[in-house]
C-alpha positions as semicolon CSV with decimal commas, in nm:
position;residue;x (nm);y (nm);z (nm)
1;M;0,203;2,412;-1,517
2;A;0,369;2,518;-1,843
3;P;0,131;2,634;-2,117
4;D;0,074;2,410;-2,417
5;P;0,322;2,478;-2,699
6;Q;0,210;2,680;-2,998
7;L;0,207;2,591;-3,367
8;T;0,286;2,906;-3,568
9;F;0,277;2,911;-3,947
10;E;0,213;3,144;-4,240
11;T;-0,082;3,086;-4,472
12;P;-0,068;3,135;-4,852
13;D;-0,224;3,477;-4,788
14;R;0,080;3,562;-4,573
15;A;-0,127;3,563;-4,257
16;V;0,058;3,447;-3,947
17;V;-0,157;3,205;-3,747
18;S;-0,085;3,050;-3,409
19;L;-0,262;2,738;-3,278
20;R;-0,227;2,566;-2,941
21;L;-0,107;2,208;-2,952
22;A;-0,326;1,962;-2,760
23;G;-0,175;1,785;-2,462
24;L;-0,212;1,436;-2,318
25;G;-0,516;1,514;-2,101
26;G;-0,744;1,644;-2,376
27;R;-0,638;1,376;-2,620
28;S;-0,699;1,101;-2,364
29;L;-1,051;1,227;-2,293
30;A;-1,124;1,250;-2,667
31;W;-1,006;0,890;-2,708
32;L;-1,236;0,776;-2,427
33;V;-1,535;0,944;-2,595
34;D;-1,449;0,781;-2,928
35;A;-1,409;0,443;-2,758
36;L;-1,751;0,481;-2,597
37;V;-1,913;0,571;-2,931
38;L;-1,746;0,273;-3,098
39;V;-1,846;0,029;-2,823
40;L;-2,205;0,151;-2,838
41;A;-2,203;0,093;-3,215
42;W;-2,070;-0,261;-3,164
43;V;-2,330;-0,336;-2,898
44;T;-2,608;-0,206;-3,121
45;L;-2,494;-0,432;-3,405
46;L;-2,470;-0,733;-3,171
47;V;-2,819;-0,671;-3,038
48;A;-2,953;-0,644;-3,391
49;W;-2,773;-0,966;-3,487
50;S;-2,908;-1,147;-3,180
51;F;-3,266;-1,097;-3,304
52;G;-3,199;-1,375;-3,554
53;G;-3,145;-1,638;-3,284
54;D;-2,889;-1,756;-3,028
55;L;-2,590;-1,527;-3,087
56;L;-2,331;-1,753;-2,923
57;R;-2,453;-2,062;-3,103
58;R;-2,447;-1,883;-3,437
59;F;-2,092;-1,765;-3,373
60;Q;-1,980;-2,116;-3,273
61;A;-2,133;-2,253;-3,592
62;L;-1,895;-2,042;-3,798
63;S;-1,577;-2,194;-3,934
64;S;-1,243;-2,100;-3,782
65;L;-1,168;-1,885;-4,084
66;A;-1,501;-1,705;-4,052
67;R;-1,442;-1,643;-3,680
68;A;-1,102;-1,495;-3,758
69;G;-1,266;-1,281;-4,024
70;V;-1,522;-1,150;-3,775
71;A;-1,247;-1,066;-3,526
72;L;-1,046;-0,884;-3,793
73;L;-1,357;-0,698;-3,904
74;V;-1,415;-0,574;-3,548
75;L;-1,054;-0,456;-3,521
76;A;-1,067;-0,295;-3,864
77;S;-1,386;-0,108;-3,775
78;G;-1,205;0,063;-3,489
79;W;-0,924;0,169;-3,724
80;L;-1,160;0,282;-4,000
81;F;-1,370;0,474;-3,746
82;D;-1,086;0,722;-3,690
83;V;-0,987;0,740;-4,057
84;A;-1,343;0,800;-4,178
85;F;-1,422;1,073;-3,927
86;E;-1,084;1,249;-3,953
87;T;-1,119;1,262;-4,333
88;A;-1,486;1,362;-4,345
89;W;-1,483;1,604;-4,049
90;Q;-1,158;1,787;-4,130
91;G;-0,948;1,610;-3,868
92;R;-1,216;1,563;-3,602
93;T;-1,359;1,241;-3,460
94;P;-1,667;1,266;-3,233
95;G;-1,439;1,276;-2,928
96;K;-1,209;1,541;-3,075
97;R;-1,509;1,747;-3,183
98;L;-1,652;1,734;-2,830
99;L;-1,320;1,823;-2,669
100;G;-1,238;2,096;-2,924
101;L;-0,945;1,920;-3,092
102;R;-0,846;1,872;-3,454
103;V;-0,581;1,673;-3,643
104;V;-0,386;1,889;-3,888
105;R;-0,085;1,862;-4,113
106;G;0,240;2,027;-4,015
107;D;0,137;2,346;-4,198
108;G;-0,193;2,372;-4,010
109;T;-0,417;2,252;-4,294
110;P;-0,674;1,975;-4,228
111;V;-0,542;1,619;-4,236
112;G;-0,593;1,423;-4,558
113;L;-0,675;1,058;-4,625
114;V;-0,314;0,946;-4,665
115;E;-0,199;1,111;-4,341
116;S;-0,497;0,972;-4,152
117;L;-0,430;0,621;-4,281
118;V;-0,064;0,641;-4,177
119;R;-0,121;0,792;-3,831
120;N;-0,390;0,538;-3,744
121;A;-0,192;0,243;-3,885
122;A;0,053;0,300;-3,597
123;R;-0,218;0,178;-3,358
124;A;-0,117;-0,174;-3,463
125;V;0,191;-0,117;-3,248
126;E;0,033;0,098;-2,977
127;V;-0,284;-0,100;-2,899
128;P;-0,111;-0,432;-2,804
129;L;0,108;-0,231;-2,565
130;L;-0,197;-0,052;-2,415
131;Y;-0,099;0,274;-2,586
132;A;0,212;0,305;-2,369
133;P;0,435;0,409;-2,664
134;G;0,181;0,671;-2,772
135;V;0,138;0,811;-2,421
136;L;0,513;0,839;-2,370
137;S;0,560;0,998;-2,711
138;I;0,290;1,262;-2,646
139;A;0,426;1,338;-2,299
140;L;0,792;1,364;-2,403
141;S;0,786;1,509;-2,756
142;A;0,809;1,886;-2,797
143;R;0,499;1,898;-3,020
144;H;0,290;1,641;-2,830
145;Q;0,302;1,388;-3,115
146;R;0,229;1,020;-3,070
147;L;0,401;0,762;-3,292
148;G;0,138;0,788;-3,565
149;D;0,174;1,167;-3,573
150;L;0,550;1,141;-3,606
151;L;0,516;0,898;-3,898
152;A;0,245;1,098;-4,077
153;G;0,379;1,445;-3,999
154;T;0,055;1,543;-3,825
155;L;-0,035;1,733;-3,510
156;V;-0,338;1,760;-3,283
157;V;-0,435;2,121;-3,206
158;M;-0,696;2,301;-3,001
159;D;-0,994;2,393;-3,216
160;R;-1,269;2,522;-2,991
161;S;-1,626;2,537;-3,117
162;R;-1,712;2,855;-3,297
163;D;-1,924;3,095;-3,099
164;L;-2,123;3,310;-3,343
165;S;-2,331;3,480;-3,075
166;R;-2,124;3,796;-3,109
167;Y;-2,232;3,814;-3,473
168;A;-2,603;3,789;-3,389
169;A;-2,820;4,057;-3,546
170;R;-2,912;4,351;-3,329
171;P;-3,275;4,463;-3,304
172;A;-3,369;4,653;-3,615
173;T;-3,416;5,025;-3,589
174;P;-3,781;5,123;-3,645
175;G;-3,830;5,223;-4,006
176;A;-3,502;5,065;-4,119
177;P;-3,518;4,858;-4,439
178;R;-3,551;4,483;-4,380
179;S;-3,357;4,368;-4,684
180;A;-2,977;4,375;-4,681
181;P;-2,702;4,255;-4,918
182;H;-2,555;4,027;-4,651
183;G;-2,888;3,846;-4,626
184;R;-2,871;3,753;-4,994
185;V;-2,511;3,638;-4,954
186;G;-2,595;3,426;-4,648
187;A;-2,876;3,259;-4,840
188;V;-2,638;3,124;-5,107
189;L;-2,354;3,035;-4,867
190;T;-2,262;2,665;-4,877
191;H;-2,174;2,468;-4,565
192;R;-1,805;2,470;-4,662
193;D;-1,818;2,846;-4,727
194;F;-1,969;2,899;-4,382
195;E;-1,701;2,684;-4,217
196;R;-1,424;2,885;-4,385
197;L;-1,591;3,216;-4,302
198;A;-1,644;3,124;-3,937
199;D;-1,284;2,999;-3,918
200;F;-1,152;3,334;-4,044
201;L;-1,371;3,531;-3,802
202;R;-1,252;3,314;-3,515
203;R;-0,884;3,349;-3,608
204;R;-0,884;3,726;-3,666
205;P;-0,712;3,817;-3,338
206;V;-0,400;3,617;-3,432
207;I;-0,375;3,742;-3,793
208;E;-0,150;4,035;-3,876
209;A;-0,355;4,352;-3,940
210;S;-0,266;4,412;-4,306
211;A;-0,313;4,047;-4,399
212;R;-0,639;4,040;-4,205
213;A;-0,774;4,340;-4,399
214;R;-0,658;4,193;-4,729
215;I;-0,824;3,854;-4,661
216;A;-1,146;4,017;-4,540
217;G;-1,166;4,243;-4,845
218;K;-1,101;3,960;-5,089
219;A;-1,357;3,732;-4,920
220;A;-1,623;4,004;-4,901
221;R;-1,582;4,101;-5,266
222;G;-1,590;3,738;-5,377
223;L;-1,905;3,655;-5,181
224;A;-2,078;3,973;-5,294
225;A;-2,000;3,895;-5,659
226;R;-2,138;3,543;-5,626
227;A;-2,463;3,674;-5,476
228;G;-2,493;3,959;-5,725
229;V;-2,486;4,237;-5,465
230;P;-2,268;4,550;-5,443
231;P;-1,937;4,483;-5,264
232;P;-1,875;4,662;-4,935
233;A;-1,610;4,928;-4,892
234;Q;-1,270;4,796;-4,787
235;D;-1,303;4,930;-4,432
236;E;-1,646;4,768;-4,400
237;S;-1,542;4,422;-4,519
238;E;-1,517;4,261;-4,176
239;A;-1,852;4,403;-4,064
240;F;-2,002;4,270;-4,388
241;L;-1,857;3,921;-4,323
242;E;-1,988;3,926;-3,965
243;A;-2,335;4,009;-4,094
244;V;-2,312;3,730;-4,354
245;A;-2,214;3,481;-4,084
246;A;-2,505;3,591;-3,865
247;S;-2,745;3,566;-4,158
248;A;-2,622;3,218;-4,253
249;A;-2,651;3,106;-3,888
250;G;-3,012;3,226;-3,878
251;G;-2,949;3,536;-3,674
252;A;-3,027;3,797;-3,938
253;P;-3,307;3,857;-4,187
């Protein structure tokens, strides 16, 4: 079996990054998970609605226009489900998050609201045809893009969960000081800062050495300045960032 194609691009920091494009199998499983979550949400709402009386009788009592409105609302909720999660979770729905996938723009940056709206609007064509056009497009296109991706200029890439265990703090040496600059930095790190830091640490192996050192040094100095601690030496920047990540994740004092 041929390996999944790669998406290679250069960041504004001139770092060359390579990401694996997701294939049909992973995307299909992610869609099934999302469908299950959505169906469970619908069932929960129906059960809650049924507490007010006979559900079928109440639905039949609605006018034809109201029934059509309910049907459109159900269909729209499925469309908005993907748009809301892709926008709020940086290109990840619950299914994509579970399967380690992410929707990105053509330059590798997280998908935005406009792109998400466009790529999911194409479901109006795909759903009535049981997703046959989307399946064929993913299977046959060089970059595994379904119709919505082609229209929006988006891609679905592999984005495995971050494993920070390798950054966990080692047992302290007896008599060593308990306070450390990275602990103060980790304490003021926002959730978005942590996501960006963990993303850099995860992508280090595919970043060119000089760009990697430059990015690490700039990030370390910036975080140190924000926390009011002395910046690390240039050759200690990556170790400093690892310690910050461990501290923010609860693995360091």
